[in-house]
N, C-alpha and C positions, 0 to 999 in steps of 0.2 A: 442131701446127709453129708453132714462132713466127716472127714477122714481122721482118724486117731492120730495121726502124725500131724495133720494141720491146726489140730487142737492142741497138742503137747507144745509146738512152737510157741503158741502164744499163751499157753497157760501158765500162771505165776506160780502156781501150787507144783506143777509138774517140773518148771525151772527148778524150783526150790529142791524138789526132792532130787533131780538130777545133779545139782551142785554137792548136795550131801553126801550122794554115791559117790561121785568123783572125788570128793574130799577124803574119805575114808580110805579111797585105793592110792592117794596120790601122797597123803600126809602120814608119815610114820611114827606113832604116838611116841616111843622111847625117844627119839631124833626131837620131835617138839618139844618134849619136856625138858631137855638137857638145853636147848636152845632158850627156852621160856627163864629156866633157873639162873642163867647168867645175865639176865635184865636187857636182852636185844630188844628192838622196838618190834611191831608187828611187821613194819617193813623189811625191816632186816632179817627177820623170823621168815617171812616169806621167800624173801632172794636165798637164804641159805637153804631151804626146803626146795627151791625151784618150782613154785608156785604162786598164783597171783595174790593179791591182799585179801581180795576177794573169796576166793579158794580156801584161803587160810581162815578168813570169818566164818564160813560156811562151816569147816572143820570145828573150831570152837563152839560154835552155835549148839550143832547136830552133835557131835560127839565128845565133849567133856561135860562132866560133872563136877562142881568143886564145891567141896564139904568139910569144913573146920580144918582148911589150911591143907587139903589135900587135892590134887585134880585127879579125876577117874575118867579114863573112856567108857562111853555108854557101853551096856553089854551088849554082847554078839551072841551068836548062836552057839550052842553047847557050853562046854566046860571051860572054867578060866575067865569068866564073864569080866573080870575086873582086872585084867593080866597087866595093864599099864597103870601104874600109881606113880606121882609124882609130889613131893612135898614142897611146899616153899615158905620163907621165912615169915612168922606172922606179925 
C-alpha cells in the first residue's frame, strides 16, 4: 500500500497544486501588477518579487484572468473576490 506522502512527491497534479498554492502565498498581486505595467521581462519580474520564473508562471497561470485589457486575480474566499485589478495599454 502506498502512502500519500510518496504519491504526492511523484504526482504531477499534486506538484502543480502545490506550486499554485505557494505562488498565491509568495506573489503579491498589486506588486506584480506594478512590475508588469512598466514592461519588465518575466525574469526581471521574478527577480524583483524574489521568486523563481517557474513560480511566477504558476502565479500567472493559476491566479490571473485577463479580460478586455484588464488582469484580475482569481476569486478567493469571501468578499472582495476581485480585489486586485491592473489595466494595461491596449
